[in-house]
TORKE-709666 format. One record per residue (C-alpha): x, y, z; residue in three letters. Coordinates in steps of 0.1 Angstrom, whole numbers, plus 2048, in hexadecimal, padded with zeros to 3 digits. Layout:
<recs>
XYZALA;...
</recs>
This chain:
<recs>
A3B68AC2EMET;A4E69CC4ASER;A5968AC6AASN;A416A0C7ESER;A24696C67ALA;A2D672C6BVAL;A2E676C91ALA;A0C687C91VAL;9FE66CC7ASER;A0D651C90SER;A00662CB0SER;9DE666CA0SER;9DD642C96SER;9E7636CB8SER;9CD64CCC8SER;9B263FCB1LYS;9BD61CCB8ALA;9BB622CDDALA;998631CDAVAL;98D614CC5ALA;99B5FBCDETHR;98A60CCFBARG;96960DCE9ARG;96C5E9CE0LEU;9735E0D05HIS;9555F5D10GLN;93F5E4CF7THR;94B5C2D03ALA;9455CBD27THR;9225D7D20HIS;91A5B8D0BLEU;9255A2D28SER;90B5B3D3DLYS;8EF5ACD24GLY;8E15BDD05PRO;8CA5D3D1AGLU;8E75E4D2AARG;8F45EED08VAL;8D25FACFETYR;8CE60ED1EGLN;8F161ED1ATHR;8EA628CF6LEU;8C8636D00MET;8D7649D1CLYS;8F1659D05GLU;8D6661CEBSER;8BE670D05ASN;8DA685D14ALA;8E1694CF2GLN;8BC699CE9ALA;8B06A8D0BTHR;89F6C9D07ASP;8A36DED27PRO;8836EFD1FASN;86F6CED1BALA;8506CBD31SER;85F6ABD41VAL;8846A5D45LEU;893682D4APHE;8B3677D5ATHR;8C3655D5EGLU;8E064AD74SER;8EA626D7CTHR;8C9616D87CYS;8B5636D8ETHR;89E646D75ARG;88D668D7BSER;87367ED6CTYR;8736A3D74HIS;8536B7D6CLEU;85F6D7D5CASN;8436F0D59ARG;84A705D77PRO;836723D6BLYS;81870CD69GLN;8216FCD8ALEU;8296DDD77ASN;8056D6D6DALA;8016B7D58LEU;7F76B8D33ASN;7F369BD1BLEU;8166A0D0DGLU;82669CD2FMET;81167ED38VAL;81A66CD18GLU;83F675D1CSER;841667D3FILE;82C648D36THR;84563FD1AASN;862640D32ARG;85062DD4DVAL;848612D35ASP;86C60ED2CASP;879610D50TRP;85F5F8D5DSER;86A5DCD46SER;88F5E4D4ASER;8A55CDD60ARG;8BC5EAD6AILE;8A2605D70SER;89C600D95LYS;894622DA5VAL;87B63BD96LEU;87B65EDA4VAL;85F678D9CGLY;86769DDA2HIS;85B6BFD99GLY;8716DCD8DLYS;86E700D99GLY;86C6FCDBFGLY;847705DC1LYS;8356E5DB6ALA;83A6C0DB1PHE;81A6C1D9CCYS;7FC6D8DA1ALA;7E66BFD8EGLY;7D96BCD6BGLY;7D66D9D53ASP;7B36DCD5FILE;7A96FCD4ELYS;7B16ECD2CHIS;79E6CCD35ILE;7806E0D41ALA;7806F3D20LYS;77F6D2D0DLEU;7636C5D23VAL;74E6E5D1EALA;7526E2CF8SER;7356D5CE3THR;74F6C6CCBASN;7506A0CD0PRO;7756A0CC7THR;77C6B7CE4ASP;76B6A1CFDLYS;77E683CEETRP;79E696CF4GLN;79469CD18ALA;78E677D1DMET;7AF66FD0CLYS;7C1684D26PHE;7B0672D43PHE;7B6650D33LYS;7DB657D2FGLU;7DE666D52GLU;7CD649D63PHE;7E262FD50GLU;802642D5ALEU;7F9642D7FASP;7F161DD7DTRP;813616D6ELYS;82462BD89LEU;812617DA3ALA;81D5F7D93CYS;842601D92PHE;84B5FADB6SER;8515D4DBCVAL;8655BFDD4GLY;8835A9DD1SER;86E58BDC8GLN;86959BDA5ALA;87A58DD87TRP;8925AAD85ASP;8965B3DAAGLY;8885D0DBDSER;87A5EFDAELYS;86E60FDC0ALA;85C62FDB6TYR;86464EDCAVAL;84F66DDC8ALA;85E68EDD4ILE;83F6A3DDEMET;8516C4DE2ASP;8396E0DDDGLY;8156DFDD0LEU;8096BBDCCTHR;7E56BCDC2MET;7CC6A9DADGLY;7DF698D91GLY;7FF6A0DA4GLY;7F268CDC1ALA;7EA670DA8GLY;80F66FD9ELEU;81966BDC2SER;800651DCFTYR;810633DBEGLY;83363ADCCALA;83E623DE8VAL;853640DF5ILE;842663DF6ARG;857680E02VAL;84669FE10ALA;8576C0E19THR;84E6E0E2BGLU;8446EDE09ASN;82B6D1E02THR;8076DCDFEGLN;7F26BDDF7PHE;7CD6BDDECALA;7B36ABDD8MET;79F6CBDD1PRO;7876BEDB7GLU;7666C4DC9THR;76F6E9DC9LEU;76D6EADA3ILE;74F6D2D9EGLY;7646B3D97TYR;76E695DACTHR;78F685DB8PRO;79D66DD9EASP;7BC65AD93VAL;7B8641DB0GLY;7B265BDCBALA;79364ADD9THR;7A862ADDEHIS;7C663ADEDTYR;7B3652E04LEU;79F635E10SER;7BF626E1ELEU;7C4643E36LEU;7B963FE5AASP;794641E64GLY;780659E4ELYS;79C671E46ILE;79C667E22GLY;777670E1EARG;77D691E2FTYR;79A69BE18LEU;78768FDF9ALA;7676A2E01LEU;7766C2E0FTHR;7956C4DF8GLY;7A86D2E16GLU;7CC6DCE0ETHR;7E46CEE28ILE;8086D4E2FTHR;8266BDE29GLY;8286B4E4EARG;8036ACE4EALA;808696E30CYS;822683E43TYR;80C680E62ASP;7EE673E4FLEU;80165AE3AGLY;7FF66CE18LEU;825670E1AALA;83D656E27THR;85966EE30HIS;85D693E3ATYR;87D6A3E2DVAL;8886C7E2EGLY;8876D6E0BSER;8AC6E1E0EHIS;8B46BCE0FASN;8A16B2DEFILE;8BE6B8DD7PRO;8D56A3DECSER;8BB688DEFLEU;8B6686DC9ILE;8DB685DC4GLU;8DE668DDDARG;8C2655DCBLEU;8D365BDAAASP;8F364BDB8ALA;8E262ADC2VAL;8F460FDAEGLU;8DF5F1DB5ASP;8C05F2DCBILE;8C15CCDD3ASP;8E55CCDE0THR;8DB5E8DF8ASN;8BD5D9E09GLY;8A35DCDEEGLY;8875F4DF4VAL;88E5F5E19ASP;8B2600E11GLY;8A461CDFBLEU;88E627E18VAL;8AC628E2ESER;8BC641E16ILE;89E657E17VAL;89D655E3DGLU;8C0663E3EASP;8B2684E32PHE;892684E47GLU;88D6A0E60LEU;898695E82ARG;882697EA2ILE;8936B6EAFHIS;89B6C6E8EGLU;8866E4E85ARG;87E6F6E65ILE;87D71CE6APRO;859727E6ELYS;85C743E55GLY;86C72DE3ASER;84A726E29VAL;82B73CE25PRO;80E737E3CGLY;7F471EE2ELEU;7D172BE31ASP;7B870EE34VAL;79571CE37GLY;7A0737E4FGLY;7B8720E61TRP;7DC72CE5FLYS;7F8713E5EARG;819725E5BGLY;82E70DE70ASP;83D6F2E5BPRO;8466DEE7AASN;8216DAE85SER;80F6BBE7CGLY;7EB6B5E72THR;7CE6C4E86ARG;7B96A5E7FLEU;7C1695EA0VAL;7B1690EC3GLY;78D69DEC6ASP;78D6ABEA3ILE;796689E95ARG;77A679EAAVAL;761691E9CALA;76E68CE79LEU;76B666E7AASP;748669E88ASP;73B683E6FALA;74B675E4FPHE;740652E57ALA;71D65CE4DGLN;70E64EE2DASP;70366EE1CTHR;710692E19VAL;6F26A1E2APRO;6F7689E47GLU;71C692E4AILE;7126B7E4CILE;6F76B0E65GLU;70F69DE7BARG;72A6B9E78LEU;7106D2E84GLN;70C6BFEA5THR;7306C8EADTYR;72C6EDEA7ILE;727700EC8LYS;714720EC6LYS;72572DEE5ASP;748721EDAALA;757743EE4ASP;74A740F07ASP;76573CF21ALA;75471EF30SER;75970AF10VAL;7786F4F12PHE;7946FBEF8GLN;7916D8EE9ALA;76B6DDEE4GLU;7716FFED5ARG;78B6F1EBCGLN;7736D5EB1VAL;7576EFEAESER;76C706E98ASP;7776E9E83TRP;7546DCE7EALA;7476FEE75LYS;762704E5CGLU;75D6E2E4CTHR;7376E8E48VAL;73F709E37GLU;7596F8E20VAL;7406DDE16LEU;7266F8E0FGLY;73E707DF5GLU;7446E6DE3ARG;72F6D9DC6SER;7136C4DD4PRO;7166ACDB6VAL;73C6A9DBCSER;7376A2DE1LEU;71E687DDBMET;732677DBFVAL;751678DD4THR;741669DF3LEU;73364CDDFVAL;755647DCFGLY;766645DF0MET;74C62DDFDGLN;751617DDEASN;777618DE3ALA;77460DE08GLU;75E5F0DFDGLU;7765E6DE1GLU;7935E5DF9ILE;77F5CFE12LYS;7725B7DF7SER;7955B2DE7VAL;7A35ACE0AALA;788593E11LYS;78E581DF1GLU;7B357EDF9LEU;7AA572E1CALA;7BD58EE2CARG;7B25A7E46GLU;7AE5CAE39VAL;7B65D8E5BASP;7DA5CAE5BARG;7F05E6E4FTYR;7DB5EEE30HIS;7F35D8E1CLYS;7D95C9E05VAL;7EA5C4DE3PRO;7DD5E2DD0PRO;7DA5D3DADASN;7B65C8DAFGLU;7A75E2DC7ALA;7BA5FEDB5LEU;7B05F1D93ARG;78B5F2D9ELEU;78F615DAAALA;7A0621D8APHE;785612D74GLU;76961FD89ARG;778642D8BGLU;77E642D66TYR;75963CD5FLYS;751658D78THR;76966FD65VAL;757667D44GLU;736671D54SER;745693D5DPHE;754697D3AVAL;733690D29TYR;7226A7D41GLU;70C692D57SER;7116B1D6BSER;71C6D4D5EPRO;72E6DCD7FASP;7516D2D73PHE;7566ECD57PRO;741705D6ALYS;756701D89GLY;777704D77VAL;76D724D64ILE;75E735D82LYS;77872BD9CLYS;79872AD88LEU;792742D6CVAL;77A75CD79GLU;785758D9DLYS;760757DA9LEU;74C73FDBESER;737727DA8PRO;712726DADGLU;70A701DAFTRP;6EA6EFDA9ASP;6DE6E4DCBARG;6C36CDDBFGLU;6D46ACDBCVAL;6C168BDB8ASP;6D666EDC7PRO;6C6654DB2ALA;6CD667D91THR;6F066ED9DLEU;6F6649DA4GLN;6EB63ED81SER;6FE65BD70ASN;71F658D81PHE;721634D8EPHE;71761CD72PRO;71B5F7D78LYS;73F5EBD73PRO;7375D9D52LYS;7205F4D45ALA;72B604D24PRO;73A627D23PHE;723644D1ELYS;73564CCFDASN;73E632CE3ALA;75F644CDCASN;76B641D00THR;789628D02SER;78B611D20PRO;7A9613D37LEU;7C65FCD30GLU;7D25F2D52LEU;7EA5D6D4BALA;7F35C1D6APRO;8185C5D74PRO;82D5A9D65THR;8415A7D86HIS;8235A8D9EGLY;81D5C1DBAPHE;8345C2DD8ASP;82B5BFDFDLYS;8355E3E00HIS;8175FADFDHIS;80861CE04PHE;80D61CE2AARG;82C606E2CSER;846621E34TYR;83563EE44GLY;82A645E67LEU;817628E79PRO;7F3625E6DSER;7D7623E85GLU;7CF5FFE7BVAL;7F35F6E81GLU;7F2603EA5VAL;7D05F2EAAARG;7DF5D1E9EALA;7FC5D4EB7ILE;7E55DEED4VAL;7CE5C0ECDLYS;7EC5A8ECAGLY;7E75A0EA5GLU;80A5A7E9AVAL;82858FE9CGLU;84A59EEA3GLY;86B599EB6ASP;85E5ADED3PHE;84A597EEBGLN;82E5A9EFCPRO;8295A2F21ARG;80D58AF2BTHR;7F2597F42SER;7E0581F5BSER;7C1596F53LYS;7B1599F31SER;7A85BAF21ARG;7845B2F26ALA;7875BCF4AGLY;7945A3F63GLY;78F57EF5ASER;7AF56BF5ALYS;7BC55FF38SER;7E1555F38SER;7E3556F13GLY;7D857AF0FASP;7F2593F04LEU;7F05B6F13ALA;8055D5F0CLEU;8075F5F1EASN;80F617F0EARG;835614F12HIS;8355F1F02MET;8215FCEE4VAL;839619EDELEU;856600EDFGLU;8495F0EBFTRP;851610EABPHE;86F624EA2ASN;86A641EBALYS;88A652EADASP;87865AE8DARG;86667CE8ALEU;84167AE94GLY;840655E9EVAL;83C65AEC3LYS;822676EBFASP;80F662EA5ARG;80D642EBAVAL;805655EDATHR;7E8668EC9GLU;7D9648EBDILE;7DC637EDFLEU;7CC656EF0ASN;7AF655ED8ARG;7A9630ED3LYS;7B361DEF3THR;7AB61BF18TYR;7BD60CF35LYS;7B45EBF45VAL;7C05DDF67GLY;7DD5E7F7EGLU;7F75E1F62GLY;7E65FDF4EGLU;7E35E5F31TRP;7D35F4F12LEU;7B35EAF02ALA;7A65F6EE0TRP;78660AEE3SER;7735FBEC5ASP;
</recs>
């Protein structure tokens, strides 16, 4: 053997020895951190090698962050059964992992987070006379419901056995139906100027599901009922204003935000969920920061153009008063009748105030929209929303908590009740207690025509068909019940409205002196009732209420001011505020 050959052999042996030593050291290091770390590392390497860039869902892992990326951009990331099962398998692993702390949901393609379920395929299965097809439709809904439940169970606080966990949904682009379902359970929900949010089911003869009746009932006043019944599409800024999103971020910042979330090493050493929220807030749009008006296409909502991404919701002021009044009614005909009282026949007359004209235009538009929806869907949806409201109140009462305090009722029981109730309603649609669902999809989405709905609807028959008693058997013996396992680590105090703009009930609690905090309100010598002395009464004026909130955050001052203008009146010389109801 030549000297050069010996040298090469020696060098090769030394190199192999060094590699072996390094690998042994790495293995020892991983073992010192527990067997799960070894498993996770091996799985990560295996997943990286096996990832198909054309897969319908892509997964990434980095330190403590785990992400799913919906990857059907041509279909606007619409969900099919394969995608649901794929995400579920990963969420199961990540939920039980000690090192998987942050879960991020995102959609590829720039146009949609998720436009909903693959509804054309589902409607085709529902319309089939083949029992196997209907079973397949129910299988999709079952898997979808269970995935959304698991996502809602992911976010927990530092009291959990493995520390904090948080689910973040990036709602960039279309977020509708099943896509909204993917976002609801996230403790952090990020909207952008590209976001278009809707639960449009009544337009196609169906009803909001995957927990929508529960989550929409947590919005202020009767806004949830309005959105569920009309299916109105709202912008990202409106999502933020109404509480459907917790943060509003320019779409140009989304890649950097995701990169920053991927870089989180340990959520608990960085302030837990609150620390993660601080990271997202670093990317939020600032008060004086503007998104160019022409950067997104105009959004046409029933003849109402919204092309300015910096404008908030129109559901404020007098329109909001009319909305709460009309949608508080018990039946759909009563809602329409009340809306008609706000329509002015002489709305174009110069003597009509602008505010009255705006309310009249909104009421007229809303009546027309409801007239285009399936009567069956409207009635089923309204009853579903009413049931959700009662479920939230009853659970709160059982827990001896006030439902009007921040809407932070632990969601496990109320949400579980909503899921199980909605699932039985879905089964009624699948087994055609009404033919409106397949008819609506075919006419509206395939043929691009307006469906002709059956206007003769018997409320009693509807109630028995779509809302069986909780313990009643399923309509079909082959329908499998939902498997909603309670989270092993328990739900956290953080909930749907924890990190967004102030809710109306939060402002109400502050005005009425029901909130404890570091800021000490001034004591008035006059009670809010109108003059009698009561030295223990707390009273706040407008400035003092605003001091409770972070006015440097986008929308906070406008939001609180609008609530105070609509819901309070002044008492006494100190201009103390009193709540109007």
